[in-house]
N, C-alpha and C positions, 0 to 999 in steps of 0.2 A: 504493500500500500503505498501509495506519495506522503509525503510529511505533510503533518495535517499545516492548514491554512495560517498565516499569522494573523489572520481575522475573525479567526475563530474563537466562541466564547469558550470561557473558561472550563465548564464542566456542563454539560447535557442536563435539560433539569428537572425535578421530580414531576412527572405527569403521574396523575393516577391515572386508575382504572375507571374506566365508565361502563356501570351498570347497564345490564342489555350488550357488552359486546366481548368476545372471548378473540383471543390472538394466537396462532402459531408458526413456526418459524421451522424451516429445512432447507438441507445441501442437498441442490440436484449436482453440483460439478459440470453444467451447461459448458459454464467459462470461469468461472472463479474456483478455485480450491481451496477445503478446509475453512469456508466461510460458509453462513445462510444466507440464500439468494432466491428464496420463495418464502413470500407471507402468506396464510390466508386469516379473513376475518369474518369472523361471523357474527350475527345478529338475531336478537329475539326477533321472534315473532310480531309485527304491528312498525316495525324501525321504519322511519321516514326517508325517503332517501333524495339527492339533488346532485345534479355535476356540473361542471363546465370543462369545455374541452378543449384541443385544438382547431382553429380555424385554417390547418393546411390541408389545402388541396390534395397531397397525399398521405391521408390521415394512416394510422396502422389496426391490423386487423381488430386486436381491441377495444379502441377507440371507434370505431364503426359499431360492434357488439357492445360495447355497453351503453351506447347513446339512447339505446331502447329502453334501458334500463332506467336510465335519470327520467327520459318521459314517464316512465310508470309511477314516480312517484313511491315505491317502492324496494328493501333491501333485504336479503337473507347473508350473502355470502360478497364477500372481494378476495380476488386471487391475486398476487403482484408475484410476476419475476422479476429478474434482473440478468443483463449479462445478453438478450437477445431480445429487441427492440419486438420483433414478428412486423415488422413494417415494410412494404414495400416485398411483399412475398407472395402477391395471387391470391389464386385462389387453395394453393397450401396451407397461407393463413388463414385463411376463413376454417379452413377446416379443422387447423389444430386447436381455435379460439372454440369451436363446436365440440370439440372430441373431450376438451378439457372441461367445457359447461355441464355438458352432458354426465360423465366419469364423478367431476362435485356432486352434481345432485342427487346422483344415486348414492354416493358413499353419506353424504349429509340427509338426506331425505327431506329437502326442500326443492321447490320449483324452480327449474331453470332456467324460466325468465325473471326472474331475483337473483340471478350472480352476475356481478360484473366483475370485469377482467381488464388489467393496466398490463403491458409490458415495458421495460425501457433498456437499452443494450445498441448494440451493432442493429442496423438498417439493412436490410435485403438478405440475409440469413433466416433459412428454414426452420421454422422450429420443430423441435419432436416432440408432440405433446407427449407420449409414454415417459419419456423424461421426465416430466411434471405429473403426471397423474399415478403414477409410481409409487408417490409419495403421499397419498391423501387420505387412505387410514392411517397413518403415522399420524398427519396432520392434526385429525378428525380426537386421534385417541390421546394427542400429548398435551404435558400440563401448560397453560398458559402464559402466553411469551410478555410480555415486558413492552412497554412502547418504544422504549431503546432498543431491546432486542430487534421488536420489531425494524425502526428507523434505520439500524445497522444491515439489514436483512436486503432495503431496495436500494443498496447505495451502487453507483458504477463509479465516476469518476471523481467521487465528492469524498474529501477529505475527512471530514467530519460528521456524524448525525446530526439530523437537527427537528428539534420538537419544540414545541410550545403550549401552554394551557392557560386558563383562567377561568374563571369559574362570578358568579351574579348570584342575586338571589331573590325569588320569586314568590311571594306569599309565607314567608318563612320557610322553605324550601332551597337549600343548597344547588346549585345548578353549575355543573362543572363542563368546560370546553378542554378539548384534548386533541393532537394534530401532531402529525411528521410529515416530513417532506422530504425529497432527493433531486439533486440539482447541483451545478459547477458549469457547464458547458452546453451549448446551443439552447441559448434563454435570452430569448425576446417578445416582448408583449403581443400577444396577437390569439390572449385568452388567457392561458395559467402558464405555459411556459415552464411544466415539470410536472412531477408528480405529488398530491397533497392528496393526504386524508385525514379527516377528520372527525371528530365524534362528541356527540353530545349526550347527556341523559336526559334534557329536555323534550319535552312533548310538542314538534310544532309541527302544523300540518304539511304535506307536501309544498303543493304551492308557496307559501309564505317563505319558508326553507328555500326552494329555487330560486324567488326575487330577491332575496336577501344574501346569498351567495354569488349569484351574480354583479350585484352592488357593490360590495366587499373586494370582488374577484378586481374589479376597477382601479381600489386603493390600493390594491398590494400585490397580486402577482401579476395582474397588468401595467404594474409601474416601477418593475427592475428589466435592465437589462444588462446583460455581460458582455455578446459576442454576435447580437443582432438577429441570431440565428432563429427561426422558431422551427421546434420539434415535431415531425411526426405523432408523438405519443402523448402530449400534452396535457394531463387529464388531474380537475381537479373534484376529490369525492367528498359528502356533508352527507353523516346520517346521525338520526336522532331517533334514539331509543324509547321516551317519553317513559324512562325509570324515575324521573323527578318530577319537580312540577310540569303541569303543563302550562304553554304560553297560551293565553286567548286575547290580552287587552295591546292597545296599539305600543302601550308604553312595556308590557312585557317582552314584545319585540324588539322594541327600540335600545332593551337593554339586553338580547341575548346581540343583536346585530354591532354594539360598540364592544362588546368582551369578546366576539367573534373578529372582530375587524383588529382588534389588539393580539389575536393567535395565529392570522392571514401574513401580518403586518408584519410579524417577529420571524415568521417561516419566509416569508418572501428576500426579508433583507439578510436573514443567514444562508440563503441560496448567492446573494452577491457577496457575500462575504467570504463564499468557498469559490467564487469565481475562477476557474482555469488560471492558476499563473497570478492571482492577484496580491497587492500587497497594497493596497491603498482601497478604505470605500469612500465611495463619493456621493452625497447628496446634493440634488441641483434641485432650486426652487425657482419655478416661472410664475411673476406674478407680470398684471396689469394688460395679460394679452386680452385679446377681442374676447374670446371664451374657453371656457376650461378644456374643450379640446383641443384648439390652437394651443394654452399654453401644455397640453400631453405634445403636444407635435413638436412643437420648440425645445420641450425639454427633453427625449429621444433624441432629436437631433443632434445637442450635445451629446448625451450620452452614450450615444452610437457611433460617433466619430472618433476615427482610427488617430486623428489628429490632439486632439482631446485627450485622449484616455493615454496615449503615448509622453505625453508635455507633462501630466501627471503622476505615470510611472519615472519619468527621470528629473522628478521636483523641480521641472522649469514652470516660471510662472509667464507662461505663455497667454496672455489674455484674450489679446487679437486672434486666434483659434474658437475662441467660443464667439468673437465678433461674427467670424468667419460662417460657426456651425446654424448660428440665429440666423442668418440671412438667406441660407441652400433651404430652410425647413420649408419654406413655401408659404409660413403666414404670413399676416400682414406684421411688420414691422417698421420702426421710422426711426431713422439713424439719429437723428436729434435728441429723441426722446430716451433712448437705450439705456437702462443701466447696468453695468456688469457691477460685481464686486466679492471675491474671495475670500474668505474666513472672516466676513463681515466688514473687510477693509472696503471703502468703496474704490473703483479704478476710471471711475468713466463719468462726464458729464456732457450736455449740449453736443454730441454727438466727437468726442474725443477722449482724449484720456487730460484727466484734471490736470489743474498746472502746478498740485503741489502735490503730485501722484509719488508715494513713496514704496519700492518694491521691496523693502527689506523685510517687513514685516508679510506681506504677503508668499514673500520665497520661504520666510519661518517657516508659517503654515502649511506651507507643500512637502515640506520634510515631516509631518507627521501622519500618522495615518488613516487620520477620520477629514475627508476634504469637502468645503461646503461653498457650492456655487449660489448665486444669487445674479439671477436675472428679470429685471422689470423693463417691459416691453411698453409699457408707457401708454398702451391706450384704450385701456378696459378694466375690466375687472374678474377676467379669467385669470386663474390659475391649479397650478399643481406640480406635485412633489415627486420624482424620478431618482433612483435610486439605481446606481453602476458603481463598476468597479476598475482601476488601469487597467493597461494593455503592456503585457509584458513580454519576453522571452519564454516565459514557463508558460502559455498558452501555446504558444508554436510547438514547445516540447512536447507539452502532454498531448495537440491533437495529431503532433506528424506520428505518432509511435501509437494513435490508442486502438489497433486493429492486432498489434505485433505482440 
């Protein structure tokens, strides 16, 4: 395994088990040796379910199969494998998903149309379903796995396992949300840009669950970028078992949404902190745009710019590259109203560098591992926050050798 990212959290958080959820892990040996690479999540009957998926035109077979499960709003099991994405595998890929679902349905005695799958890893390699189904009996009989064990099992190029949790109270009952995610490269917003699995013991109607998940995804997984590449396998699943309080009022749902947003932003930013080869975590705030959508596109133009990202990697206070990125975004902007700051230090005014600009404090900020860029467009009320990382030689090394 690669060295842990220098931006990684000090430890994996203590994630409470969720009533109505059981997890199990196993080793298939398909790609990785001496580590778990298969995760099974089982849910009690009556669990609500929602999912968001990649918008890629070359979406994987598991994504295509699982969309229908999300549309149904009910779930009994999620099966996840790491090392093989089962993407661009044609009819064989579809057949392998069907074989896994059919076998798991028989093993667990649950409806096949309540089983979702997810796969991550190499694109274009056929997936041998037998290498997965052979472990179903042992998975069903095994002792429950922890959230950390589950997070470890779904990694590919990740250097650390990612988890987050939050709680809230409804009518005197404590409700918990816990979740895990994987992702390190091939990360760019066009839905969710990785795999995420989140569960809560709260009771929520499927339609409400779906609406909330889509909104929060926009503020979290859709607000991150590592390399501007959208995966064929991106999926985020959210299950609500209803073992604690049932959410009925608007205030109940608002509480849940706020807690879910905290969990999903934590998971999303952990993915950026594990960006392949990353050494700097970058927060980009865009304000004053003509709309929120415009602000987001400008933020992504900055966050996806190789010139901006390599300047930050080299600790070069080359703010002119930010000007370039704003200009190429294709969104309304006015040179004379544009205000740029790095590390809260104002750099521009009236369409040019401030007359008293001192680069020394900006250069000092660039030497840290947490970089903040603020761009005010000066045209409206639209705002957005984007998280990204720098671009180093490490990214090239990891992706040049990925299949080796």
